Short mmCIF file of the C-alpha atoms (twelve columns), coordinates in Angstrom:
data_MODEL
# 
_entry.id   MODEL 
# 
loop_
_atom_site.group_PDB 
_atom_site.id 
_atom_site.type_symbol 
_atom_site.label_atom_id 
_atom_site.label_alt_id 
_atom_site.label_comp_id 
_atom_site.label_asym_id 
_atom_site.label_seq_id 
_atom_site.Cartn_x 
_atom_site.Cartn_y 
_atom_site.Cartn_z 
_atom_site.pdbx_PDB_model_num 
ATOM 1   C CA . MET A 1   -2.236  -2.108  5.461   1 
ATOM 2   C CA . GLY A 2   -5.267  -3.855  4.043   1 
ATOM 3   C CA . ILE A 3   -4.302  -6.739  1.784   1 
ATOM 4   C CA . PRO A 4   -7.324  -8.013  -0.162  1 
ATOM 5   C CA . HIS A 5   -8.157  -11.697 -0.278  1 
ATOM 6   C CA . ASN A 6   -10.302 -13.707 -2.634  1 
ATOM 7   C CA . PRO A 7   -10.704 -17.459 -2.129  1 
ATOM 8   C CA . ALA A 8   -11.194 -17.900 -5.868  1 
ATOM 9   C CA . LEU A 9   -7.565  -16.946 -6.423  1 
ATOM 10  C CA . GLY A 10  -6.371  -19.748 -4.152  1 
ATOM 11  C CA . TYR A 11  -3.791  -19.712 -1.402  1 
ATOM 12  C CA . ARG A 12  -0.565  -18.018 -2.454  1 
ATOM 13  C CA . PRO A 13  2.307   -18.970 -0.095  1 
ATOM 14  C CA . GLU A 14  4.766   -16.817 -2.016  1 
ATOM 15  C CA . ILE A 15  2.540   -13.785 -1.415  1 
ATOM 16  C CA . ASP A 16  2.472   -14.543 2.299   1 
ATOM 17  C CA . GLY A 17  6.259   -14.718 2.190   1 
ATOM 18  C CA . LEU A 18  6.454   -11.293 0.583   1 
ATOM 19  C CA . ARG A 19  4.032   -9.936  3.169   1 
ATOM 20  C CA . ALA A 20  6.303   -11.150 5.950   1 
ATOM 21  C CA . LEU A 21  9.335   -9.728  4.172   1 
ATOM 22  C CA . ALA A 22  7.577   -6.374  3.976   1 
ATOM 23  C CA . VAL A 23  6.011   -6.090  7.431   1 
ATOM 24  C CA . ILE A 24  8.749   -7.493  9.692   1 
ATOM 25  C CA . PRO A 25  11.369  -4.866  8.716   1 
ATOM 26  C CA . VAL A 26  8.763   -2.116  9.231   1 
ATOM 27  C CA . ILE A 27  8.075   -3.380  12.755  1 
ATOM 28  C CA . LEU A 28  11.783  -3.644  13.560  1 
ATOM 29  C CA . PHE A 29  12.382  -0.167  12.137  1 
ATOM 30  C CA . HIS A 30  9.779   1.274   14.500  1 
ATOM 31  C CA . ALA A 31  11.353  -0.720  17.330  1 
ATOM 32  C CA . GLY A 32  14.510  1.318   16.740  1 
ATOM 33  C CA . MET A 33  16.813  -1.518  15.673  1 
ATOM 34  C CA . PRO A 34  19.847  0.029   13.911  1 
ATOM 35  C CA . LEU A 35  20.226  -2.846  11.445  1 
ATOM 36  C CA . PHE A 36  16.736  -2.134  10.133  1 
ATOM 37  C CA . SER A 37  17.058  1.604   9.574   1 
ATOM 38  C CA . GLY A 38  15.731  1.010   6.062   1 
ATOM 39  C CA . GLY A 39  12.856  -1.177  7.185   1 
ATOM 40  C CA . PHE A 40  10.239  1.442   6.353   1 
ATOM 41  C CA . VAL A 41  10.754  0.595   2.672   1 
ATOM 42  C CA . GLY A 42  8.673   -2.516  3.325   1 
ATOM 43  C CA . VAL A 43  5.649   -0.258  2.897   1 
ATOM 44  C CA . ASP A 44  6.511   0.073   -0.798  1 
ATOM 45  C CA . ILE A 45  6.446   -3.702  -1.193  1 
ATOM 46  C CA . PHE A 46  3.015   -3.816  0.443   1 
ATOM 47  C CA . PHE A 47  1.716   -1.285  -2.061  1 
ATOM 48  C CA . VAL A 48  2.918   -3.410  -4.987  1 
ATOM 49  C CA . ILE A 49  1.355   -6.535  -3.455  1 
ATOM 50  C CA . SER A 50  -1.925  -4.703  -2.882  1 
ATOM 51  C CA . GLY A 51  -2.026  -3.413  -6.450  1 
ATOM 52  C CA . TYR A 52  -1.368  -6.898  -7.786  1 
ATOM 53  C CA . LEU A 53  -3.972  -8.656  -5.653  1 
ATOM 54  C CA . ILE A 54  -6.789  -6.149  -6.076  1 
ATOM 55  C CA . THR A 55  -6.270  -6.020  -9.844  1 
ATOM 56  C CA . SER A 56  -6.185  -9.822  -10.016 1 
ATOM 57  C CA . ILE A 57  -9.546  -9.934  -8.242  1 
ATOM 58  C CA . ILE A 58  -11.074 -7.327  -10.557 1 
ATOM 59  C CA . LEU A 59  -9.739  -8.985  -13.720 1 
ATOM 60  C CA . ALA A 60  -10.954 -12.432 -12.652 1 
ATOM 61  C CA . GLU A 61  -14.450 -11.038 -12.156 1 
ATOM 62  C CA . LYS A 62  -14.375 -8.920  -15.329 1 
ATOM 63  C CA . ILE A 63  -13.331 -11.901 -17.436 1 
ATOM 64  C CA . ARG A 64  -16.225 -13.949 -16.019 1 
ATOM 65  C CA . GLY A 65  -18.595 -11.014 -16.503 1 
ATOM 66  C CA . ARG A 66  -19.399 -10.830 -12.794 1 
ATOM 67  C CA . PHE A 67  -17.735 -7.597  -11.743 1 
ATOM 68  C CA . SER A 68  -19.956 -5.116  -9.908  1 
ATOM 69  C CA . LEU A 69  -18.547 -1.842  -8.654  1 
ATOM 70  C CA . ILE A 70  -21.057 -1.641  -5.810  1 
ATOM 71  C CA . ASN A 71  -20.342 -5.203  -4.696  1 
ATOM 72  C CA . PHE A 72  -16.620 -4.525  -4.911  1 
ATOM 73  C CA . TYR A 73  -16.869 -1.511  -2.609  1 
ATOM 74  C CA . GLU A 74  -19.212 -3.394  -0.278  1 
ATOM 75  C CA . ARG A 75  -16.750 -6.273  0.106   1 
ATOM 76  C CA . ARG A 76  -13.913 -3.885  0.824   1 
ATOM 77  C CA . ALA A 77  -15.970 -2.123  3.508   1 
ATOM 78  C CA . ARG A 78  -17.020 -5.397  5.144   1 
ATOM 79  C CA . ARG A 79  -13.445 -6.620  5.174   1 
ATOM 80  C CA . ILE A 80  -11.734 -3.453  6.393   1 
ATOM 81  C CA . LEU A 81  -14.113 -1.481  8.611   1 
ATOM 82  C CA . PRO A 82  -14.812 -3.992  11.432  1 
ATOM 83  C CA . ALA A 83  -11.118 -4.555  12.155  1 
ATOM 84  C CA . LEU A 84  -10.421 -0.854  11.741  1 
ATOM 85  C CA . PHE A 85  -13.061 0.096   14.305  1 
ATOM 86  C CA . VAL A 86  -11.598 -2.430  16.758  1 
ATOM 87  C CA . VAL A 87  -8.168  -0.827  16.391  1 
ATOM 88  C CA . MET A 88  -9.670  2.611   16.960  1 
ATOM 89  C CA . LEU A 89  -11.517 1.425   20.085  1 
ATOM 90  C CA . ILE A 90  -8.319  -0.077  21.494  1 
ATOM 91  C CA . CYS A 91  -6.363  3.108   20.819  1 
ATOM 92  C CA . LEU A 92  -9.013  5.349   22.393  1 
ATOM 93  C CA . PRO A 93  -8.442  4.523   26.114  1 
ATOM 94  C CA . VAL A 94  -4.684  4.285   25.604  1 
ATOM 95  C CA . ALA A 95  -4.630  7.755   24.065  1 
ATOM 96  C CA . TRP A 96  -6.873  9.131   26.819  1 
ATOM 97  C CA . LEU A 97  -4.509  7.858   29.521  1 
ATOM 98  C CA . THR A 98  -1.172  8.706   27.910  1 
ATOM 99  C CA . LEU A 99  -1.545  11.806  25.733  1 
ATOM 100 C CA . ASP A 100 -1.599  15.406  26.867  1 
ATOM 101 C CA . PRO A 101 -4.506  17.678  25.805  1 
ATOM 102 C CA . SER A 102 -2.803  19.071  22.710  1 
ATOM 103 C CA . ASP A 103 -1.927  15.586  21.445  1 
ATOM 104 C CA . LEU A 104 -5.443  14.399  22.267  1 
ATOM 105 C CA . LYS A 105 -6.784  17.088  19.968  1 
ATOM 106 C CA . TYR A 106 -4.753  15.700  17.087  1 
ATOM 107 C CA . PHE A 107 -5.817  12.183  18.020  1 
ATOM 108 C CA . ALA A 108 -9.476  13.247  17.853  1 
ATOM 109 C CA . LYS A 109 -8.890  14.529  14.326  1 
ATOM 110 C CA . SER A 110 -7.389  11.197  13.348  1 
ATOM 111 C CA . LEU A 111 -10.458 9.381   14.716  1 
ATOM 112 C CA . VAL A 112 -12.501 11.254  12.121  1 
ATOM 113 C CA . ALA A 113 -9.991  10.846  9.304   1 
ATOM 114 C CA . VAL A 114 -9.273  7.132   9.711   1 
ATOM 115 C CA . PRO A 115 -12.723 5.663   8.894   1 
ATOM 116 C CA . THR A 116 -13.038 8.029   5.928   1 
ATOM 117 C CA . PHE A 117 -9.656  6.832   4.631   1 
ATOM 118 C CA . SER A 118 -8.179  10.315  4.616   1 
ATOM 119 C CA . SER A 119 -5.682  9.911   7.457   1 
ATOM 120 C CA . ASN A 120 -2.762  10.119  5.037   1 
ATOM 121 C CA . VAL A 121 -3.860  13.648  4.127   1 
ATOM 122 C CA . LEU A 122 -4.273  14.580  7.794   1 
ATOM 123 C CA . PHE A 123 -0.844  13.305  8.809   1 
ATOM 124 C CA . TRP A 124 0.725   14.959  5.773   1 
ATOM 125 C CA . LEU A 125 -0.747  18.289  6.865   1 
ATOM 126 C CA . GLU A 126 0.374   17.840  10.470  1 
ATOM 127 C CA . SER A 127 3.994   16.693  10.274  1 
ATOM 128 C CA . GLY A 128 6.559   14.318  8.851   1 
ATOM 129 C CA . TYR A 129 6.521   10.573  9.319   1 
ATOM 130 C CA . PHE A 130 9.956   10.581  10.931  1 
ATOM 131 C CA . ASP A 131 9.271   13.364  13.442  1 
ATOM 132 C CA . ALA A 132 9.709   12.522  17.098  1 
ATOM 133 C CA . THR A 133 6.024   13.314  17.622  1 
ATOM 134 C CA . ALA A 134 5.137   10.354  15.403  1 
ATOM 135 C CA . GLU A 135 5.334   8.193   18.519  1 
ATOM 136 C CA . LEU A 136 2.452   10.225  19.971  1 
ATOM 137 C CA . LYS A 137 0.118   9.396   17.074  1 
ATOM 138 C CA . PRO A 138 -1.448  5.991   17.793  1 
ATOM 139 C CA . LEU A 139 -3.192  5.829   14.423  1 
ATOM 140 C CA . LEU A 140 -0.295  7.021   12.288  1 
ATOM 141 C CA . HIS A 141 0.100   3.608   10.681  1 
ATOM 142 C CA . THR A 142 -3.348  3.936   9.074   1 
ATOM 143 C CA . TRP A 143 -1.960  6.291   6.429   1 
ATOM 144 C CA . THR A 144 -0.965  3.269   4.323   1 
ATOM 145 C CA . LEU A 145 -4.486  1.879   4.503   1 
ATOM 146 C CA . ALA A 146 -5.827  5.267   3.405   1 
ATOM 147 C CA . VAL A 147 -3.553  5.283   0.348   1 
ATOM 148 C CA . GLU A 148 -4.625  1.767   -0.588  1 
ATOM 149 C CA . GLU A 149 -8.328  2.428   -0.157  1 
ATOM 150 C CA . GLN A 150 -8.092  5.616   -2.209  1 
ATOM 151 C CA . TYR A 151 -6.507  3.534   -4.962  1 
ATOM 152 C CA . TYR A 152 -9.257  0.939   -4.610  1 
ATOM 153 C CA . LEU A 153 -11.792 3.745   -4.999  1 
ATOM 154 C CA . PHE A 154 -10.389 5.306   -8.165  1 
ATOM 155 C CA . PHE A 155 -8.682  2.418   -9.976  1 
ATOM 156 C CA . PRO A 156 -11.823 0.308   -10.617 1 
ATOM 157 C CA . LEU A 157 -13.599 3.411   -11.928 1 
ATOM 158 C CA . LEU A 158 -10.731 4.128   -14.320 1 
ATOM 159 C CA . LEU A 159 -10.642 0.487   -15.371 1 
ATOM 160 C CA . MET A 160 -14.369 0.388   -16.117 1 
ATOM 161 C CA . LEU A 161 -14.242 3.609   -18.130 1 
ATOM 162 C CA . ALA A 162 -11.215 2.480   -20.144 1 
ATOM 163 C CA . TRP A 163 -12.080 -1.220  -20.503 1 
ATOM 164 C CA . GLY A 164 -13.577 -0.733  -23.952 1 
ATOM 165 C CA . LEU A 165 -10.331 0.718   -25.314 1 
ATOM 166 C CA . GLY A 166 -8.786  -2.707  -25.740 1 
ATOM 167 C CA . ARG A 167 -5.701  -4.194  -24.136 1 
ATOM 168 C CA . LYS A 168 -3.006  -2.117  -25.790 1 
ATOM 169 C CA . ARG A 169 -4.682  1.250   -25.322 1 
ATOM 170 C CA . LEU A 170 -5.624  0.375   -21.747 1 
ATOM 171 C CA . ILE A 171 -2.017  -0.463  -20.895 1 
ATOM 172 C CA . VAL A 172 -0.803  2.705   -22.620 1 
ATOM 173 C CA . LEU A 173 -3.237  4.785   -20.560 1 
ATOM 174 C CA . LEU A 174 -2.193  3.143   -17.290 1 
ATOM 175 C CA . THR A 175 1.473   3.530   -18.235 1 
ATOM 176 C CA . VAL A 176 0.992   7.259   -18.736 1 
ATOM 177 C CA . VAL A 177 -0.686  7.490   -15.316 1 
ATOM 178 C CA . ALA A 178 2.114   5.470   -13.707 1 
ATOM 179 C CA . LEU A 179 4.856   7.590   -15.281 1 
ATOM 180 C CA . ALA A 180 3.113   10.785  -14.197 1 
ATOM 181 C CA . SER A 181 2.886   9.424   -10.655 1 
ATOM 182 C CA . LEU A 182 6.547   8.415   -10.693 1 
ATOM 183 C CA . ALA A 183 7.507   11.885  -11.898 1 
ATOM 184 C CA . LEU A 184 5.537   13.424  -9.023  1 
ATOM 185 C CA . ALA A 185 7.256   11.061  -6.592  1 
ATOM 186 C CA . GLN A 186 10.697  12.016  -7.850  1 
ATOM 187 C CA . LEU A 187 9.901   15.715  -7.816  1 
ATOM 188 C CA . GLY A 188 8.296   15.559  -4.400  1 
ATOM 189 C CA . ALA A 189 11.089  13.473  -2.893  1 
ATOM 190 C CA . HIS A 190 13.462  16.388  -3.447  1 
ATOM 191 C CA . GLN A 191 11.085  19.309  -2.906  1 
ATOM 192 C CA . ASP A 192 8.336   18.093  -0.556  1 
ATOM 193 C CA . ALA A 193 9.234   14.728  0.990   1 
ATOM 194 C CA . SER A 194 6.079   14.488  3.109   1 
ATOM 195 C CA . ASN A 195 3.910   15.013  0.038   1 
ATOM 196 C CA . ALA A 196 5.728   12.264  -1.843  1 
ATOM 197 C CA . PHE A 197 5.591   9.946   1.155   1 
ATOM 198 C CA . TYR A 198 1.959   10.246  2.197   1 
ATOM 199 C CA . LEU A 199 -0.193  11.098  -0.813  1 
ATOM 200 C CA . LEU A 200 -1.691  8.824   -3.457  1 
ATOM 201 C CA . PRO A 201 -0.573  10.798  -6.544  1 
ATOM 202 C CA . ALA A 202 3.073   10.095  -5.656  1 
ATOM 203 C CA . ARG A 203 2.365   6.519   -4.532  1 
ATOM 204 C CA . ALA A 204 0.055   5.339   -7.320  1 
ATOM 205 C CA . TRP A 205 2.945   4.122   -9.479  1 
ATOM 206 C CA . GLU A 206 3.808   1.507   -6.850  1 
ATOM 207 C CA . LEU A 207 0.270   0.136   -6.775  1 
ATOM 208 C CA . LEU A 208 0.133   0.321   -10.569 1 
ATOM 209 C CA . ALA A 209 3.348   -1.716  -10.734 1 
ATOM 210 C CA . GLY A 210 1.439   -4.497  -9.017  1 
ATOM 211 C CA . SER A 211 -1.513  -3.937  -11.347 1 
ATOM 212 C CA . PHE A 212 0.721   -4.349  -14.403 1 
ATOM 213 C CA . ILE A 213 1.930   -7.694  -13.048 1 
ATOM 214 C CA . ALA A 214 -1.685  -8.762  -12.577 1 
ATOM 215 C CA . PHE A 215 -2.523  -7.820  -16.180 1 
ATOM 216 C CA . TYR A 216 0.487   -9.741  -17.479 1 
ATOM 217 C CA . PHE A 217 -0.375  -12.886 -15.533 1 
ATOM 218 C CA . ALA A 218 -4.090  -12.671 -16.388 1 
ATOM 219 C CA . TRP A 219 -3.310  -12.545 -20.082 1 
ATOM 220 C CA . ARG A 220 -0.443  -15.058 -19.891 1 
ATOM 221 C CA . PRO A 221 -1.329  -17.768 -17.344 1 
ATOM 222 C CA . ALA A 222 1.734   -19.834 -18.258 1 
ATOM 223 C CA . ALA A 223 3.974   -16.951 -17.191 1 
ATOM 224 C CA . GLN A 224 2.243   -16.851 -13.815 1 
ATOM 225 C CA . HIS A 225 2.851   -20.575 -13.329 1 
ATOM 226 C CA . ARG A 226 6.551   -20.179 -14.147 1 
ATOM 227 C CA . ALA A 227 6.854   -17.234 -11.767 1 
ATOM 228 C CA . ARG A 228 5.260   -19.186 -8.914  1 
ATOM 229 C CA . GLU A 229 7.638   -22.092 -9.491  1 
ATOM 230 C CA . ARG A 230 10.615  -19.749 -9.365  1 
ATOM 231 C CA . CYS A 231 9.377   -18.278 -6.100  1 
ATOM 232 C CA . ARG A 232 9.167   -21.755 -4.618  1 
ATOM 233 C CA . SER A 233 12.558  -22.922 -5.853  1 
ATOM 234 C CA . GLY A 234 14.711  -19.882 -5.210  1 
ATOM 235 C CA . GLY A 235 15.048  -16.875 -2.975  1 
ATOM 236 C CA . ASP A 236 17.427  -14.607 -4.882  1 
ATOM 237 C CA . PHE A 237 15.097  -11.621 -4.848  1 
ATOM 238 C CA . THR A 238 14.064  -12.230 -1.253  1 
ATOM 239 C CA . GLY A 239 17.652  -12.551 -0.104  1 
ATOM 240 C CA . ALA A 240 18.838  -9.471  -1.974  1 
ATOM 241 C CA . PHE A 241 16.013  -7.284  -0.710  1 
ATOM 242 C CA . ALA A 242 16.345  -8.543  2.871   1 
ATOM 243 C CA . ASP A 243 20.087  -7.845  2.762   1 
ATOM 244 C CA . ARG A 244 19.420  -4.302  1.566   1 
ATOM 245 C CA . LEU A 245 16.943  -3.713  4.376   1 
ATOM 246 C CA . CYS A 246 18.998  -5.363  7.101   1 
ATOM 247 C CA . ARG A 247 22.146  -3.463  6.203   1 
ATOM 248 C CA . GLY A 248 20.250  -0.203  6.352   1 
ATOM 249 C CA . ARG A 249 21.235  0.956   2.891   1 
ATOM 250 C CA . PHE A 250 18.000  2.880   2.799   1 
ATOM 251 C CA . ARG A 251 18.061  5.802   5.212   1 
ATOM 252 C CA . GLN A 252 15.421  8.202   6.437   1 
ATOM 253 C CA . GLN A 253 17.279  11.110  4.868   1 
ATOM 254 C CA . HIS A 254 17.319  9.481   1.429   1 
ATOM 255 C CA . ALA A 255 14.974  10.941  -1.163  1 
ATOM 256 C CA . LEU A 256 12.069  8.496   -1.097  1 
ATOM 257 C CA . PRO A 257 9.935   7.051   -2.575  1 
ATOM 258 C CA . ARG A 258 12.057  6.121   -5.536  1 
ATOM 259 C CA . PRO A 259 12.322  3.109   -7.880  1 
# 
């Protein structure tokens, strides 16, 4: 999962804490620990964080009149692609030595899909995330990066086109998009779980949730300061969410994603 970073925004320890809260349960879920059977829900938290951070970066540049779509895409490519290619190179010999020919064929497809940020579509077409064969897909985890990068591709375009509408109309437009995405997620969770799990249309509402927070804080800096102080002084949300994950109240068979 590619979390954007901008030095101009400053170091955010509370964001790092949320990152840890999100990624550790995912790792323990994949390690097969029974207490973390709901750990995969950490992916949802990462999507919200990503939506918040990327929108904060865009808004900071838009307000200063320095936002460039080309420069934005260039920075994302320079940040993501080198590390992504390293991961692919590491996975290549491991896959060659451990996978049988049929699995190698699927792995070769993923090598093409990953750098084009379409691996979520590929894995959706192939099988479910919770299938036993998921362990034979070394690049399966890149589906989250694909969802994020697809959002980073379309969201700035939408923002630029709608920026002249004014604050209220812009928020109304994004709210309509978020509600439509949430409706698709709810429908898909009960009719096509893989669709709802992997694809951007059913995941966009989570990233937009983070974007809404970024808008609120950008327009009300005092509210952002109060929120940061609360994060430093208390851990009610962190404790409640961690308890929910650790106790496994989310299950693979539950209809997800859901609010």
